[in-house]
Every structure is written in C-alpha cells, then in structure tokens.
C-alpha positions as CSV (number, residue, x, y, z in Angstrom):
1,M,30.1,18.7,43.8
2,N,32.4,16.0,45.2
3,P,30.7,13.5,47.4
4,P,32.2,11.4,50.1
5,E,34.2,8.5,48.6
6,T,35.0,6.2,51.2
7,L,31.9,3.8,51.5
8,P,31.3,2.3,54.9
9,A,30.8,-1.5,55.5
10,K,27.1,-1.1,55.5
11,F,25.5,0.6,52.5
12,S,25.1,4.2,53.0
13,L,22.7,6.5,50.9
14,T,25.5,7.3,48.7
15,A,26.1,3.4,48.0
16,W,22.6,2.9,47.6
17,L,22.5,5.8,44.9
18,I,25.4,4.2,43.1
19,L,23.7,1.0,43.0
20,S,20.4,2.5,41.6
21,I,22.4,4.4,39.1
22,A,24.1,1.3,38.0
23,S,21.0,-0.9,37.8
24,I,18.9,1.9,35.9
25,G,21.9,1.9,33.4
26,F,22.0,-1.6,32.8
27,L,18.3,-2.0,32.5
28,F,18.1,0.5,29.9
29,D,21.1,-0.7,28.2
30,T,19.0,-3.6,27.0
31,Y,15.7,-1.5,26.7
32,E,17.3,0.7,24.3
33,L,19.0,-2.1,22.2
34,L,15.9,-4.4,22.0
35,M,13.9,-1.4,20.6
36,T,15.6,-1.9,17.4
37,P,13.5,-5.2,16.4
38,L,10.2,-3.5,17.6
39,V,10.8,-0.1,15.7
40,G,13.0,-1.0,13.0
41,V,10.7,-2.3,10.4
42,P,7.7,0.1,10.9
43,A,10.1,3.0,10.9
44,I,11.8,1.9,7.7
45,A,8.7,1.4,5.9
46,E,7.2,4.8,6.7
47,L,10.4,6.4,5.9
48,L,10.7,4.8,2.6
49,K,7.2,5.1,1.9
50,L,6.7,1.3,1.4
51,P,4.4,-1.5,3.1
52,P,6.3,-3.4,6.0
53,N,6.6,-6.6,4.1
54,H,8.4,-5.0,1.1
55,P,12.0,-6.6,0.3
56,R,13.8,-3.2,0.6
57,V,12.4,-2.8,4.0
58,T,13.8,-6.2,5.2
59,E,17.2,-5.4,3.3
60,W,17.4,-2.0,5.2
61,M,16.6,-3.8,8.4
62,G,19.6,-6.0,7.7
63,R,21.8,-3.1,7.0
64,M,20.9,-1.1,9.9
65,L,21.8,-3.9,12.3
66,W,25.3,-4.3,11.0
67,M,25.7,-0.6,10.6
68,T,24.9,0.0,14.4
69,A,27.0,-2.9,15.6
70,L,29.9,-1.7,13.5
71,C,29.6,1.8,14.8
72,G,29.1,0.5,18.4
73,G,32.4,-1.4,18.3
74,V,34.6,1.2,16.4
75,F,33.5,4.4,18.4
76,A,32.8,2.4,21.8
77,L,36.7,1.4,21.6
78,L,37.3,5.1,21.5
79,G,34.9,5.6,24.3
80,G,37.0,3.0,26.3
81,W,40.0,5.1,26.0
82,L,38.2,8.1,27.1
83,I,36.9,6.2,30.2
84,D,40.7,5.8,31.3
85,R,41.6,9.2,30.2
86,F,38.8,11.4,31.5
87,G,37.2,9.3,34.2
88,R,34.6,6.5,34.9
89,K,31.7,8.6,36.2
90,R,32.2,11.4,33.6
91,M,31.9,9.1,30.6
92,M,29.2,6.7,32.1
93,A,27.1,10.1,32.4
94,A,27.9,11.2,29.0
95,S,27.2,7.8,27.4
96,I,23.8,7.4,29.3
97,F,22.7,11.0,28.0
98,V,23.9,10.0,24.6
99,Y,21.6,6.7,24.5
100,A,18.8,8.7,26.1
101,L,18.7,11.6,23.7
102,S,19.2,9.6,20.6
103,P,16.1,7.6,20.5
104,F,14.3,10.7,21.4
105,A,15.8,12.4,18.3
106,A,15.1,9.4,16.2
107,A,11.3,9.7,17.1
108,F,11.2,12.6,14.9
109,S,13.2,11.3,12.0
110,T,11.7,12.3,8.4
111,S,14.4,10.4,6.6
112,L,15.9,7.1,6.7
113,A,19.5,8.5,7.2
114,A,18.5,10.2,10.3
115,F,16.8,7.1,11.9
116,V,19.9,5.1,11.2
117,L,22.2,7.6,12.4
118,F,20.4,8.0,15.8
119,R,20.1,4.3,16.2
120,S,23.8,4.0,15.7
121,T,24.5,6.9,18.3
122,T,22.2,4.9,20.8
123,F,24.4,1.6,20.1
124,I,27.5,3.7,20.7
125,G,26.2,5.0,23.9
126,V,25.2,1.6,25.2
127,C,28.4,0.2,24.5
128,V,30.3,2.9,26.3
129,E,28.1,2.9,29.3
130,F,28.3,-0.8,30.0
131,V,32.1,-0.6,30.2
132,A,32.2,2.6,32.0
133,A,29.7,1.4,34.7
134,I,31.4,-2.0,35.5
135,T,34.8,-0.2,35.7
136,W,33.2,2.5,38.1
137,L,31.5,-0.1,40.3
138,A,34.4,-2.2,40.6
139,E,36.6,0.7,41.8
140,L,34.1,2.1,44.1
141,F,33.7,-1.3,45.8
142,P,37.3,-2.6,46.0
143,E,36.7,-5.4,48.5
144,K,36.5,-8.6,46.7
145,K,33.2,-10.2,48.1
146,R,31.3,-6.8,48.0
147,K,32.5,-6.0,44.5
148,E,31.5,-9.4,43.4
149,R,27.9,-9.1,45.0
150,V,27.5,-5.7,43.5
151,L,28.5,-6.5,39.9
152,G,26.6,-9.5,40.0
153,W,23.2,-8.1,41.2
154,T,23.2,-4.9,39.4
155,Q,23.8,-6.6,36.1
156,A,20.9,-8.7,36.6
157,F,18.6,-5.7,36.1
158,A,19.7,-5.9,32.5
159,S,17.5,-8.9,31.8
160,L,14.4,-6.8,32.9
161,G,15.1,-4.3,30.2
162,G,13.8,-6.7,27.5
163,V,10.6,-7.5,29.4
164,L,10.2,-3.8,30.2
165,V,10.3,-2.6,26.4
166,T,8.1,-5.4,25.1
167,S,5.4,-4.3,27.7
168,V,5.7,-0.8,26.9
169,A,5.6,-1.6,23.1
170,A,2.4,-3.6,23.8
171,W,0.8,-0.9,25.8
172,I,1.6,1.6,23.1
173,N,0.0,-0.6,20.3
174,S,-3.2,-0.9,22.3
175,Y,-3.4,3.0,23.5
176,G,-1.2,4.9,21.2
177,G,-4.1,6.3,19.3
178,A,-5.3,8.3,22.3
179,L,-1.8,9.9,22.8
180,P,-1.1,13.3,21.4
181,G,0.0,13.9,18.0
182,L,3.7,14.5,17.5
183,P,4.8,17.7,15.9
184,L,5.7,16.2,12.3
185,P,4.8,17.2,8.8
186,D,1.5,16.2,7.8
187,M,3.0,13.7,5.2
188,F,4.0,11.3,8.3
189,N,2.2,9.4,10.8
190,Q,2.1,11.6,13.8
191,H,0.5,8.8,15.8
192,A,3.1,6.0,14.8
193,G,3.7,3.6,17.5
194,W,7.4,3.2,16.8
195,R,7.8,6.9,17.4
196,Y,6.0,6.8,20.8
197,L,8.3,3.9,21.9
198,L,11.4,5.7,20.8
199,L,10.3,8.6,23.0
200,T,10.4,6.4,26.2
201,G,14.1,5.9,25.4
202,F,14.7,9.4,27.1
203,L,13.4,8.1,30.7
204,P,16.7,7.2,32.0
205,A,17.9,10.7,31.8
206,I,15.4,12.0,34.3
207,P,16.3,10.1,37.4
208,L,20.1,9.9,36.4
209,A,20.4,13.6,36.0
210,L,19.0,14.1,39.6
211,M,21.1,11.4,41.2
212,L,24.6,11.8,39.4
213,P,25.6,15.0,41.3
214,F,25.4,13.0,44.5
215,V,27.8,10.0,43.8
216,P,31.6,10.1,43.5
217,E,34.1,9.4,40.7
218,S,36.5,6.3,41.3
219,R,38.7,7.0,44.1
220,A,41.5,5.0,42.7
221,W,41.4,6.9,39.4
222,R,41.1,10.3,41.0
223,E,44.0,9.8,43.3
224,K,46.2,8.6,40.7
225,R,45.2,11.4,38.4
226,A,45.6,13.9,41.1
227,A,49.2,12.6,42.0
228,G,50.3,12.6,38.5
229,T,50.9,8.9,38.7
230,L,48.0,7.9,36.2
231,K,49.5,6.3,33.1
232,R,48.2,7.6,29.8
233,P,45.9,4.5,28.1
234,S,47.4,3.2,25.1
235,F,45.8,0.6,22.6
236,G,49.1,-0.7,21.8
237,E,49.5,-1.7,25.5
238,L,46.6,-4.0,25.2
239,F,49.1,-6.1,23.0
240,A,52.1,-6.0,25.0
241,P,53.3,-9.4,26.2
242,E,52.2,-9.3,29.7
243,L,48.5,-8.3,28.4
244,R,48.3,-10.0,24.9
245,R,46.8,-13.3,26.1
246,V,44.0,-11.8,28.4
247,T,43.2,-9.2,25.7
248,L,42.7,-11.8,23.1
249,V,41.2,-14.5,24.8
250,T,38.4,-12.2,26.6
251,A,37.7,-10.7,23.1
252,A,37.3,-14.1,21.8
253,L,35.1,-15.5,24.6
254,S,33.1,-12.4,24.3
255,A,32.5,-12.9,20.6
256,C,31.4,-16.5,21.4
257,A,28.9,-15.5,23.8
258,Y,27.4,-12.7,21.7
259,A,27.6,-15.2,18.5
260,A,25.4,-17.7,20.6
261,A,22.9,-14.7,21.6
262,F,22.8,-13.2,18.0
263,G,23.4,-16.3,15.8
264,A,20.8,-18.7,17.8
265,L,18.5,-17.0,20.4
266,Q,17.8,-13.7,18.6
267,I,16.8,-15.2,15.3
268,T,14.5,-17.9,17.0
269,T,11.4,-15.7,17.3
270,R,11.6,-14.3,14.0
271,S,12.9,-17.4,11.9
272,V,12.7,-20.6,13.8
273,V,9.3,-20.2,15.9
274,P,7.3,-20.1,12.7
275,G,8.3,-23.9,12.0
276,L,6.9,-25.3,15.2
277,K,4.3,-28.2,14.4
278,E,1.3,-26.4,16.1
279,L,1.8,-23.6,13.6
280,A,1.9,-25.8,10.6
281,S,-1.9,-24.8,9.6
282,A,-1.1,-21.2,10.2
283,Q,1.8,-21.6,7.7
284,R,-0.2,-23.3,5.1
285,E,-2.8,-20.6,5.2
286,L,-0.2,-17.9,4.6
287,A,1.7,-19.6,1.8
288,P,-0.7,-18.5,-1.1
289,L,-1.1,-15.0,0.6
290,R,2.8,-14.6,0.7
291,A,3.1,-15.4,-2.7
292,E,0.3,-12.8,-3.7
293,A,2.2,-10.0,-1.6
294,A,5.6,-11.0,-3.5
295,K,3.7,-10.3,-6.7
296,L,2.0,-7.2,-5.5
297,N,5.3,-5.7,-4.1
298,A,6.8,-6.7,-7.5
299,E,4.2,-4.6,-9.2
300,L,4.7,-1.7,-6.9
301,D,8.5,-1.6,-7.7
302,Q,7.5,-1.3,-11.3
303,L,5.6,1.9,-10.6
304,M,8.2,3.5,-8.2
305,P,10.4,4.9,-10.9
306,A,7.5,6.8,-12.5
307,F,6.2,7.8,-9.1
308,R,9.7,9.3,-7.9
309,Q,9.9,11.2,-11.3
310,A,6.4,12.6,-10.9
311,L,7.3,13.8,-7.3
312,A,10.5,15.6,-9.0
313,D,8.1,17.0,-11.8
314,V,5.5,18.4,-9.7
315,P,6.2,20.8,-6.7
316,G,4.2,19.8,-3.5
317,L,3.1,16.5,-4.9
318,E,5.2,14.6,-2.4
319,E,3.4,16.6,0.4
320,I,0.1,15.7,-1.0
321,A,0.8,11.9,-1.3
322,G,1.9,11.9,2.2
323,K,-1.5,13.5,3.5
324,R,-3.5,11.2,1.2
325,A,-1.3,8.2,2.7
326,N,-2.1,9.4,6.3
327,N,-5.7,10.0,5.5
328,R,-6.0,6.4,4.2
329,R,-4.2,4.7,7.1
330,N,-6.4,6.7,9.5
331,F,-9.7,5.8,7.5
332,R,-8.7,2.1,7.5
333,S,-8.1,2.1,11.3
334,A,-11.4,4.1,11.9
335,S,-13.5,1.8,9.8
336,K,-12.1,-1.4,11.6
337,A,-12.9,0.4,15.0
338,G,-16.3,1.2,13.7
339,D,-15.8,5.0,14.3
340,T,-18.4,6.2,12.1
341,N,-17.7,10.1,12.9
342,A,-14.1,9.7,12.3
343,V,-14.7,7.8,8.9
344,A,-17.1,10.7,7.8
345,T,-14.4,13.4,8.9
346,L,-11.9,11.4,7.0
347,A,-13.8,10.9,3.8
348,K,-14.6,14.7,3.7
349,Q,-10.6,15.4,4.2
350,F,-9.9,12.9,1.4
351,K,-12.3,14.6,-1.1
352,E,-10.6,17.8,-0.3
353,L,-7.1,16.4,-0.7
354,G,-8.5,15.1,-4.0
355,A,-9.4,18.4,-5.3
356,S,-5.9,19.8,-4.4
357,L,-4.3,16.9,-6.4
358,D,-6.5,17.6,-9.3
359,E,-5.5,21.4,-9.4
360,M,-2.0,20.7,-8.7
361,T,-1.7,18.0,-11.5
362,A,-3.9,19.7,-14.0
363,A,-1.2,20.3,-16.5
364,Q,0.6,17.0,-15.7
365,P,-2.2,14.4,-15.8
366,D,0.4,11.4,-16.1
367,A,1.8,12.5,-12.6
368,K,-1.8,12.1,-11.2
369,R,-2.3,8.7,-13.0
370,V,0.9,7.3,-11.6
371,L,0.2,8.5,-8.0
372,L,-3.4,6.7,-8.1
373,E,-1.9,3.5,-9.5
374,R,0.4,3.5,-6.6
375,E,-2.3,4.2,-4.1
376,K,-4.1,1.4,-5.7
377,S,-1.2,-1.0,-5.3
378,L,-0.6,0.0,-1.7
379,K,-4.4,-0.6,-1.0
380,S,-4.1,-4.1,-2.4
381,I,-0.9,-4.9,-0.3
382,A,-2.7,-3.5,2.8
383,D,-5.7,-5.7,2.0
384,N,-3.4,-8.7,1.7
385,R,-1.7,-7.9,5.0
386,D,-5.0,-7.9,6.6
387,S,-5.7,-11.2,5.2
388,Q,-2.6,-12.4,6.7
389,A,-3.2,-11.1,10.2
390,P,-5.4,-13.8,11.8
391,A,-2.6,-16.5,10.8
392,M,0.2,-14.1,11.7
393,S,-1.2,-13.2,15.3
394,A,-0.9,-16.9,16.2
395,I,2.8,-17.0,15.0
396,T,3.3,-13.8,16.7
397,A,1.7,-14.8,20.0
398,R,3.9,-18.1,20.1
399,G,6.8,-16.1,19.3
400,D,6.1,-13.7,22.2
401,R,5.9,-16.5,24.5
402,V,9.2,-18.0,23.5
403,Q,10.9,-14.6,23.5
404,L,9.5,-14.2,27.2
405,G,10.9,-17.5,28.3
406,Q,14.4,-16.5,26.8
407,E,14.2,-13.3,28.9
408,I,13.2,-14.9,32.1
409,G,16.1,-17.4,31.3
410,G,18.4,-14.7,30.9
411,L,17.3,-13.1,34.2
412,A,17.9,-16.5,35.9
413,G,21.3,-16.6,34.2
414,R,22.4,-13.6,35.7
415,V,20.8,-14.3,39.3
416,L,22.8,-17.8,39.0
417,L,26.1,-15.8,38.2
418,A,25.4,-13.5,41.2
419,L,24.9,-16.5,43.6
420,L,28.0,-18.3,42.3
421,L,30.4,-15.4,42.7
422,V,30.3,-15.7,46.5
423,L,31.7,-19.0,46.2
424,A,35.5,-19.7,45.9
425,I,35.3,-20.8,42.3
426,G,38.3,-20.2,39.8
427,R,37.1,-18.0,37.1
428,G,37.8,-20.4,34.3
429,T,35.8,-23.0,36.1
430,L,33.0,-20.5,36.8
431,L,32.7,-19.9,33.0
432,R,32.6,-23.6,32.3
433,I,29.5,-24.0,34.5
434,F,27.8,-22.2,31.9
435,L,29.6,-23.7,28.9
436,V,29.5,-27.2,29.4
437,P,25.7,-27.6,29.8
438,G,25.4,-25.5,26.8
439,L,27.2,-28.3,24.6
440,I,24.1,-30.3,25.6
441,A,21.2,-27.7,25.7
442,L,21.8,-25.7,22.3
443,P,21.9,-28.8,20.1
444,A,19.2,-30.6,22.1
445,T,16.9,-27.6,21.7
446,Y,17.4,-26.8,17.9
447,F,18.1,-30.2,16.6
448,G,15.6,-32.2,18.8
449,L,13.1,-30.2,21.0
450,Y,12.1,-28.0,18.0
451,H,10.8,-31.0,16.1
452,W,9.3,-32.4,19.2
453,A,6.7,-29.9,21.0
454,S,6.4,-26.4,21.1
455,G,6.4,-26.6,25.2
456,A,9.5,-28.6,25.3
457,F,11.0,-26.1,22.8
458,S,10.3,-23.0,25.0
459,A,11.9,-24.7,28.1
460,G,15.0,-25.4,25.8
461,I,15.0,-21.9,25.0
462,F,14.7,-20.8,28.7
463,V,17.9,-22.9,29.4
464,C,19.8,-21.9,26.6
465,G,19.0,-18.1,27.6
466,L,20.1,-18.9,31.3
467,L,23.5,-20.4,29.8
468,V,24.3,-17.5,27.2
469,V,23.1,-14.4,29.0
470,G,24.9,-15.6,32.4
471,Q,28.1,-15.3,30.6
472,F,27.5,-11.4,29.7
473,S,27.4,-10.9,33.5
474,Y,30.5,-13.2,33.9
475,F,32.5,-10.6,31.6
476,G,31.0,-7.7,33.5
477,E,32.6,-9.1,36.7
478,Y,35.8,-10.3,35.3
479,L,36.9,-7.5,32.9
480,P,37.6,-4.9,35.5
481,K,39.9,-7.3,37.1
482,A,41.8,-8.4,34.1
483,F,43.5,-5.3,33.3
484,P,45.6,-2.5,35.0
485,L,43.9,0.6,36.3
486,H,44.7,2.7,33.5
487,L,43.6,0.4,30.9
488,R,40.5,-1.0,32.4
489,G,38.1,1.0,30.0
490,T,40.1,0.4,27.1
491,G,40.7,-3.3,27.6
492,G,37.2,-3.9,28.7
493,S,35.7,-2.1,25.7
494,F,38.0,-4.0,23.2
495,A,36.6,-7.3,24.7
496,T,33.1,-6.4,24.9
497,N,32.7,-4.1,22.0
498,V,35.2,-5.1,19.3
499,G,34.9,-9.0,20.2
500,G,31.4,-9.1,21.5
501,R,29.2,-6.4,19.8
502,M,31.3,-5.9,16.5
503,I,32.5,-9.5,15.7
504,G,30.1,-11.6,17.7
505,T,26.7,-9.9,16.7
506,S,27.8,-10.7,12.9
507,A,26.6,-14.4,13.7
508,A,23.0,-13.5,12.9
509,F,24.3,-12.9,9.5
510,L,26.3,-16.1,9.6
511,S,23.4,-18.1,10.5
512,T,20.5,-16.5,8.2
513,N,22.7,-15.7,5.1
514,I,25.4,-18.1,4.9
515,I,24.8,-21.5,7.0
516,A,21.0,-21.7,6.4
517,P,21.1,-21.2,2.7
518,L,23.7,-24.2,2.7
519,F,20.7,-26.4,3.6
520,S,18.4,-25.0,1.2
521,P,18.4,-22.1,-1.4
522,K,15.3,-21.0,0.0
523,P,15.4,-21.6,3.6
524,T,12.6,-22.5,5.9
525,A,12.1,-22.4,9.5
526,D,13.6,-25.8,9.7
527,H,16.9,-24.7,8.1
528,Y,17.2,-21.7,10.3
529,A,16.9,-24.1,13.3
530,M,19.6,-26.2,12.0
531,A,21.7,-23.0,11.4
532,A,20.9,-21.8,14.9
533,G,21.8,-25.0,16.4
534,V,25.2,-25.4,14.3
535,V,26.2,-21.6,15.3
536,G,25.3,-22.0,18.9
537,T,27.0,-25.3,19.4
538,A,30.2,-24.3,17.4
539,V,30.8,-21.3,19.5
540,F,30.2,-22.9,22.9
541,V,32.8,-25.6,21.7
542,I,35.2,-22.7,20.9
543,G,34.3,-21.1,24.2
544,L,34.9,-24.1,26.2
545,A,38.5,-24.5,24.7
546,L,39.3,-20.9,25.3
547,S,38.2,-20.9,28.7
548,F,41.4,-23.0,29.6
549,L,43.5,-20.2,28.4
550,L,41.8,-17.5,30.5
551,P,44.2,-16.3,33.2
552,E,43.1,-15.9,36.7
553,P,43.3,-12.1,37.6
554,A,46.4,-11.4,39.6
555,N,45.5,-9.8,42.8
556,Q,42.0,-9.5,41.5
557,G,43.2,-7.0,39.0
558,M,42.6,-4.1,41.3
559,K,46.1,-2.7,41.3
560,D,47.8,-0.5,38.6
C-alpha cells in the first residue's frame, strides 16, 4: 500500500499518523532503555540463583550495560547503512518490532545468556529506530520551519518514556502478585515483577502495526531510488574531505552529551543521592547491616562449588531446589501479608518437597546437606535484606524524587529546544545555549548543592537534566541536514550510536570505576559526586570547544 506522499500545508490525517508513529517510537525508545536499571538486578539475581545484593549480581549488571552499549553501537552502525540502502520507513518499522519483541522474549528467559542477548537486541533496535525516525521525518516534512517544529516536538515524547516506565514498574510492584502466573518452569518465579515489566515492552508494536501501512516512505529517497540516481551508501565516504569534519565533530559532540548523561546524571540516583545530609542517619543504620551482608555473601560463595557439584551429581536436584526456593519466597511474602490460608498451603507444599528431596538424595546425603546449608545461608541474607528495608526505603524514595526531577528537566529541555528552533539562530549558537549554562550548573550541583541541601540539589539536577537532554533533541534535528540523502542514515548512526551510545555511555564506567577510586580506594557517595562533577564539567568544556567547529548545514542538508 502506497499512501499519498505530498503532505498539504495543514496537517492531514496522514501527517497526524506520521507524527503519532514518530512520537510513540521516541517515547518507547526511552521506555525500553530505562527498563534496564529496573529489571537488571532482580533478573540477574534470579537467573544466577543469588541474592540481589551479591557482588556477582552487581558485576554482571555492569557487564550487561557495556555489552548492550557495544552491541548497539556496532550493529546500529550497520542499521544506519541499511536505512540508506533499503529505506527509512522499512528499517524504522523493523527496528521498532525488534525492540518490542526483544523484551517480550527476555521476559521468558531461563538463563543469563538469553537475558543479556535479548537486552542487547533491544538496545540495537532502539539505536536504529532513532536514526531511521529522524531521517524519515526530515524528508517527509522538507519545508524548513515545519521540519524543525516536527522534529522538535515529536522528540519531546522521549522524555515521557522515563516517567511512564517508572510508573508502570511501581504499579507492577504493587499489584503484580494478582497477575496471572507466566508459563515458566516451576523453579522460576512465575510472578516476578521484572518479567511483567519486560512484557510491557511489546506495547508499541500493537498501534504501530495498525498505523504503519497507512503512512508513506520518504518521497525523496523513493524517487531517487526509482530513477536509479540514489548513490550507494559507504562508510568510507563519511571520512571523505567534504564530510570528514562534520562526521567527526558530530560524533564527538554526541559522545560529550551522552557522557554527561551517563557519567553524571545516570549515576546520581544510585551512587550520589545516598550521601545527601538528610539520609545520614539511614546510612549509619545500614553500615553494620551491609557489613553483615558482605560476610553472609562470602559464606554463600564458599558453599556454591559444593552446591554446583551436588546439582551435577543428583539428577533432578536443580528442579527441586528451584521449587523449594519459589516456595520459600512465596511463604515469606504470604507471611508478611498475613495471608494465613496461603501460609498453610505453602507449608504443606514445602513438606511434600522435603519428602521428594529425602527420596532423591537418599543415596547421596552430602548433596542434601549442602542444599540445606545453602538454603539456611539464603534465609540469613533475606533476613538481613528485610532489616535493611526501612532505611533503604528512605534512600530509594529520595532517589525517586531526584530521578523524577531529572526526567521533568529533560522534558523541559526538549520543549525549550523545540521553541528555540523557530528562531533564526545559527546551529552552533543554538547548541551553546545549552552548553554555556552547563559549565555553571554541573559543577555547582555536584560540588556545591550536593553538600548544601537536598531540595537545592534536586533543583540543580532538574537544570542539569534540561541542559543535557535538550542536546539529544538538538542532534535529532541537526543530523538529517548534515549529510547528503544517501548517507543520512549512515552518518546519523555513526554520530549517535558510535559517538554517543557506544563511546559516550562508557563515561559511567569512567566515573564509578576510575575517577571515584582516585579520591578513595573505597569510594563513598561524596567521591561519586566529585567524579560526576568532574566528568560532567569536562565534557561540557570539550563540547563547548567543539561547537565552534560544527559547520552550518549547507542548504539545510536536504539535497543530495
């Protein structure tokens, strides 16, 4: 089906469908990515059969973050080439279905490898979709002012993704127990909140599948391809003399924007907020409990080799162990809720599982002993986690408020960019409207307001979110004009995905694993705040210098 491609001066139904598709796509880009910190730890803990606060869980969370970013950068660069080769709408649709189906598949993961794989394909889909969508929109709305408004306002929906996924996660945590159990082996938690949240990642596929047949492909791209005049995209051409400067500068600027987001803003809730003055008493209460947790986890590690050997020696023992773990988890929840009927039923089931265990390990009593010792260790760790819960809830609540302020600031930044686009401002100057204030806001927030008052710190994070996230919309508007038609997907993908999402996101590792330890071998929240301030300020300085090298797009970049 080929819908009409010439859009009238006023928005037609087709135009509104285009805007709806793009807005939903941008919203769920953020929704899908920001699932990771919400589902990562509980998923890894369940799949590794370890408590959430175990060091191996933390280690694998870090690994997954850089693995997904690396996959996104590498494969999305290929996706950019495919956008130029096979069409904007086609690749946008394919990428949306990839990032919608991937979390759905991840929800049914029974191994860590499968979970990491599907989170990586989610990241790839998101990375490709962004470039395909901005290129598609820019070419469907070629008139300058209209294109700027369309790109500015549709990208604002991206900032709603973070608010939406946080709200959905909170609802699932409250009511997930009443949802139908998932069809998983009994050894896994069939009511795990992280699995339900991943299932919601399929939502964008439903409306988009209904709307996509009624919107056109880029007219400029189709006409050139039909006429046989569309040049073949080439990675090497990005570094030809006439494009080398814009390729390298946009990639470097994108890396700076993502570095500020991941090296400062994204580590704030987890690593910086716990050090706020109002949370000092909670931290004092947690200190001995965390020391006890570290000791308990070390004891669990000593049991694990013997436990793994027992699983290998006794067929069916892993399934029984998983069922007993599920039973204990549900028993604990039912006891806290005061559900006496459920407690009685679960107690009866546990007794039956005990009989099955006795029968299975009759010839190998050491296997049973190891399993029971591990269960005792896990109970001690769970009791410790319950003891930490009151203090942790205060820290989490403050972190949620700071995160919400950051998300609202990001939305304000995208709206501000959309408003500024209608003004006749040079593109370098427009970028500096966000960079120059950032040179004050970033160090003031992390070096000053953090030590002063939590309210002032939250306000500072709002401003930092505005100044950082506004740059993402800036590049979404600039990149389609910076490269010729046959290289828009390839060039935009190199800047956004290689520069930003592959290189820029590594700033999180830089802040937490390199710079913070320079201040102390055992960094605290104060040291993470200093690291965030150093990284955030440094990349804003670099970005400001690079902004003077950013070329103005010739003819708005809309001619090949």
